[in-house]
Structures are given as structure tokens and as C-alpha cells.
N, C-alpha and C positions, 0 to 999 in steps of 0.2 A: 399455155401462152397464146395470145392473140396473133393475128397475122403480122403485127408490127413490133418494132422495138423502140418504144418511146421513153421509157424510164425503167431503172432496175427494180423499182417497186412492183412492176408488173410481172417480174420473172420469179420463178421458184429457184431454190438452190440447185435443183437438178437441171433446170434450163441453163443457168450460168455455167455449171460445170460441163454441160454438153457443148456449149459454145467454146469454152476453153479447150476442151479435148479436141474439138474439130479444128480450132486454130493451130494446135500443136501438130496435127496431121498435115494440114495445108502448108505450114511452115516447113516441115520436114520434106514434103513433096517438092516444094519450091527449091530448097537447098540442094536436093538430089537430082533435080532436073526432071522429075516425074510429072507427067501431064495430069492436071486436076480432072476428076470425074464430074464434069459440070456441063450442062447443055450450052452449046455454042450460040452466039448471036444475041445474048441477053443485053438489054439496055438499062442503064441506071441514070435517071434524071437527078441532077445535083443542084439544088436550089441554095444559093448563098446570099443571105441578107447581111452576113458578117464576113469580113475578110478572113482568109485562112492560108496557112502554109501546109501544116500536117494533114488537116482534114481533107482538103482538096486533093493533094498529091497522093495520099494513101488510098482514098476511095477510087480515084481515077486509075491509079496503078493497079489496085486490087481487082476491079472489074475487068480490066484489060488482061491481067494474069489468069483470070477465070475463063477468059475466052469471049468476053463481052465488050461493051463500049460505054463510057461515061459521057454524059452531055451536061456541060457546065452552063448554069443559068444564074447570072447575077441579077440584082434588082434592076439593072439597066438593060439586061438581055431578055427580060420577060415582061409580060403585061402586068405582073404583080407590082412592078414599079410604077405603073400608071393607074393602079387602083382596082385591078380585076380581083374579085373576091377569091380567097384561097380555096373555097369550096369548088369554084368553077375551074380553077387551075388543077385541083385534084382530079376532077372528073375528065378533064382533057388529057392530062399526062397519063392517067390510068389506061387510056385507049392507045397510047403510043409506046409506053415504056413498061418494063417488067418490075421495076422497083423505083422508089423515090427516096432520096436522102435530102434532108433540109437542115441548114445551119442558120438559126435565126435568134431573135430576142425573146419574144413572148412564148411561153410553153403552150399556151392555148392554141397558138397557130399550128403547132405540130399535131395536137390532139384533133383539131378540126380537119386538117389535111388528111389524117388517118381515117376519120369518120366518113369522109366523102370519097376516099380513094378505094378502088377495088384491087389494087396491088399493094404489096408491103411498103410501109413507110418506116424509115430509120431516122432517129433523132441524131443528127451530127453535132448538135449543141443547142441548148436554149439557156436562158438565164436561170432556169430551175435545175436542169439536169445535163450531165455529160456522160451518158452511159457507155459510149464507145471508148472514151478515154479510160474509164475505170476498168472495163473489161481487158483492155491492153495492160493496165497496171497489174491486175490480178494475174494475168498470164506471166508477166515479168517476175512477180514475187514468187510464183510457183516454180518458175525456171531456176531462180537463184536459191530458193530455200527448200525446194523439194516438196513443199506442202503449203496449205493455207490455214487449215484448222489448227487452232491452238496458238497461233502467232498473235502478237499485239501490234496493231496499226495505230499510228498517231497522225493527226492533222494539226498543223500550226498555221494560223492565219485567218483569212477571210472565209466565213462560212458560206461559200458561193456554190455554184453548180457542181464543181468538182468535189467539194466537201460533201454536198448532199449525196452524190452518187457513190462516193467512197464509203460513207457511213453505211449505206444500204448494202452495197456489194460486199464489203468486208464482213459485216454482221451475218449476212446470208450464207457466207462461206465459212462461218464458224470462227471468225477472228474476233478478239477483243478490240475495242475501238475507244480511243481517247482523243478528244478534240479541244484545242485551246483557241478561243476566239474572244475578242473584247465584246463587252456589252454593246448591242446595236448592230453587231456584225455576225450574229449567230446563224447556224444553219436553219433551213426552213422548218416551220412548225410541223408540217406534215411528216418530215423526215425524223424530227425529234420524237414525235408521237410514236412513229414506227419503232424507233430505237428503244423506247421505254418498254415496249411490249415484247421485245425479243428475249427469249430464254436460252440458257445454255452458254452464253458468252456475255461479257461485260461491256457496258457503254458508260463513258464518263465525259461530261462537259464541264470545262473549267475556263477561267480567264488567266491561268498561269501556265505558260509553256513548259516550265520545268516539271510540273506535275504530270502533264500529258506525255512528256517525252520519257519519263522514268520507265525503264524496262521495255522500251519499244524495240520491235524487230524491224519495223519499216516506218519512216517518217515521210509524210506527204506535206508539200507546201505549194503555194501558187502566188502569183503576183497580188499585190495589195489593191491595185486599181485595174480592173479588167476592161476589156474593150467596151466603150460606151460610158465609162466612168471617169474619163480624163478630167472632167471639171471638178471631180472630188479628190483628185490626187493629193493635194496639199493636206486636206482634212484627214485623208486616210493615212498619210505618212505619220501624222501625229497619233492617230488612233492605234496604229500597229507598231508603234515604237516599243521595242522589247519582244517582238514576236519573230525575230530573225532566227533562222536555223544556222547555228554557228558551232564552234568547237565546244563551248560550254554546254549547249543542248546535246550534242552528240555524246559527250562524256556521261550523260545520264542514261543514255539508251543502252541496250544490250550490245555486247561485242558482235561485230559483223552487221550492225544495223544498216539497212538499205535506205537510200533516198529516192523518192519518186517526185518528179516535177513535170507537169504537163507541157511546159514551155509555151511561149518564150519566157526566159528567166530574166529578172532584173537583179543581177548580181550586185551585192552590196546593200540590197534592201531585204527581201524576204529570205535570202540565203547568201552567205558569203561566197566569194569566188573560190576560196580555198576548199570549203566543203563541197561546193558544186563540182570542182575539178577532181577531187578525190573520189567522187561517186559518179563521174561522168559516164562510165561504162554502163551502170545500172540505168541512168537517166536516158541514154540514147538507145539502150536495149528497149526501154519503155516506149520511146518514140517509134522504133521499128515495129514493135508489136501492135501498134495501132493498125498497121497494114494487115497483119495476120488475123487479128481479132475481128476486124471489119470484113475481111474476106469470109471468115467463118459465119458472120451474121448474114451476109448476102447469100452465101452457099445454102445455109439452113432455110432462110425465109423464102428464097426463090425456088427451092426444092420442096418447100412446105413440109419439113421434117420435124418441126417442133409442134407439139400438141397444145 
């Protein structure tokens, strides 16, 4: 692994499992009141081009719990908002901080930031990938199911950043994956090409949610119109008609099937309120595990323990 966490495509299965194992340890330490073995005084620069609840609070809380401090930088709080090149920002922040997290639109911005940064860079979200979210999801599935390998994961809805990372993460952990998305809203070609080359587990892409959900152990979904796509909301509502996670879909899944939703949820659209509330424990365990998974990422990258 490089010094950064930019996308799950960059990680090996062993890297992912090491992050999950570390997250389990850090979570147990937090719950028991044990002090984390982490150098005090580390600083995390947090660049936000997109608004956030979970990403900001979990990263800021996480670095604080590790004994460090987070520095929040919105587009109006830094010179990036006035046109300073991201490569210059990277070279400046590298001299002040021990790690940089960025939540933005274009994935190339994160890649460029990492190229010019001398400290670790973490992708908090781009339009292409959401690795931290899916690491938290995998942690949650393993907690509830006791394993990852051999399970079937299903994604129903927009083939967006969450879907891209879910496909990669689940396949690398030995899970079968089935994705239901309408034509024109499929996952990224780079991800589909990766999925076609995976051996040892199955990948399926369909436009029929009932096919994807059959025999699923965990069903993922997300909003139909993500941040920045508000102008497409009406068009997307029509395109995703029939892609709702509801009682009919759940009846096709395996008994005990989990739900994972990255939040916020538009109940009544991609998921019914009934199904959401029946699986609220799993969904909010998932939200909590963003904290523990991201602490593990920071712990590992800042201690330079991944090769």
C-alpha cells in the first residue's frame, strides 16, 4: 500500500482486513476506556468542498480520541476557494500537519493532492469513490455476521461512489456481489473491469432489483440524487422507479439479511420507512463504525504500519 488511502482499488485484501482488525481493537479500547497507543499531538487537516455531517464529526472526533487535533477547512476557510492550486495547498499543509483528509467532487483532485503531499492523504469522499464509508460497512457486516467471505452483498440504486467502493471492497473480501442499476446509472467502467477479472467469487450486474436481491445477506442502497445532483432529481426519480428497497425486495433475500445505508436517507424513495426502521440498529451501527474505521486508517497511516 502507498502512503495514502485514496480508493479501495489500491488496497489488497490483507490491507483491508488489517484496517478492519485495527478498527475492532480501537473500538474495544474506546468502549473499555483504555488509552490508545498513538503519538500525542498529531494534526489532521480536513478539507471540505462538500458539506458533511458524518465525515466531519467522525474524523474530528477520531483524531481527538487518538490524542491529536483536527483542523477544519471549508472552501471559504482556505485559499483553495480563491483559486490556489491543490498542489500548492498539498505542499503547504504537508509542512504543518501530519495527515490530510479531503472530501470533494473530482477524484483527480485527491490524486493530485496525494502526489504533492509528503504526508498521508485520506479520501473522505469523491464522486468516484467513498472508501472510508465502505470500510465502516465491512466492519459492521463482520460484526453482525461474524464473517465476510462467502456472503452475498447486493446494491440497489445509483451506481455511484458508494456502489463503486462497495463492489471493490466486498469482492476483495471474498463476498459475492450483485448490483441492480438502470441503464445510464451503472457503476464506473474501471470498477466493472476490475469486477470482471475477480476469481473465487461472483459478480452480477442487472437492471432488475429482484434478481440482485435474491439470496442476499446484506443489501446496500443510497439516495437517488446525491449532493450536486439536485438539478437531476426529477429525472432520477423516474429512472429509479422500481429500485426501492421494500418488503417485496426483503422477502427475496436470505433470512436475517442486513441493510446498509450511508445516510442521509430519503425514506419513501430508495427505501421505505418501515424497512429502514426495522434495520435501524444495523444502519446506525454502520454510521458509528465510520468513526472506528477512520481512526484505524489514521492510526495505521500516521504510524506507517502498512507496506
